[in-house]
C-alpha positions in Angstrom: 23.1 121.9 89.8 23.3 119.1 87.3 26.4 116.9 87.0 27.3 115.3 83.7 28.8 111.8 83.8 30.6 110.4 80.8 31.7 106.8 80.4 34.2 106.0 77.7 35.8 102.7 76.6 39.2 103.8 75.3 40.3 100.6 73.7 43.8 101.6 74.8 45.2 105.1 75.6 46.7 105.6 72.2 43.5 104.8 70.3 41.2 106.7 72.6 43.3 109.8 73.4 41.5 112.1 70.8 38.1 111.6 72.3 39.5 111.9 75.8 41.0 115.3 74.9 37.5 116.5 73.9 35.9 115.0 77.0 38.3 116.9 79.2 37.1 120.2 77.7 33.6 119.8 79.2 32.7 119.9 82.9 31.7 116.6 84.4 32.9 113.3 85.6 34.7 111.1 83.1 34.8 107.3 83.8 37.4 105.6 81.6 37.6 101.9 80.8 40.2 99.9 79.0 42.9 102.5 79.0 45.4 99.5 79.1 47.8 101.3 81.4 49.8 99.4 84.0 50.2 100.7 87.5 53.5 102.4 86.6 52.0 104.3 83.7 48.8 105.7 85.3 50.5 109.1 85.7 50.2 109.6 81.9 46.6 110.4 82.5 47.8 113.8 83.8 48.8 114.7 80.2 45.0 115.1 79.5 43.9 116.8 82.8 45.4 117.8 86.1 42.0 117.2 87.7 42.4 113.4 87.9 41.1 112.1 91.2 42.1 108.4 91.1 43.0 105.7 88.6 43.1 101.9 88.8 44.8 99.3 86.8 43.8 95.6 86.6 46.7 94.7 84.2 48.8 93.1 87.0 47.7 90.2 89.1 46.5 92.3 91.9 44.1 95.2 92.1 46.0 98.4 92.4 44.5 101.8 93.3 46.7 104.9 92.8 45.6 108.1 94.4 46.7 110.8 92.1 45.2 114.0 93.6 42.5 115.2 95.8 39.6 113.4 97.5 37.0 112.7 94.7 34.2 113.9 96.9 35.8 117.3 97.3 35.3 117.9 93.5 31.6 117.2 93.6 29.0 119.8 94.4 27.5 119.3 97.8 24.0 118.8 96.3 25.3 115.8 94.4 26.9 114.2 97.5 23.6 114.6 99.5 21.7 112.4 97.1 
């Protein structure tokens, strides 16, 4: 089974939200850069998809990882994990 991986530089959530909505309609893994969301705003990613695994923010002085839902490996096909 093939897995599609998409990487998208949003240039801010407001500017990139239209393309993100389209990406969420296809199956695959979406890697977002430059969403410009602070740690307290990462939950707004749920407005686009409830399948968010995790999100990070580098806006503050420390690296923050927010676990939003399930283990990311649980969402991948087993053939992909065995690579």
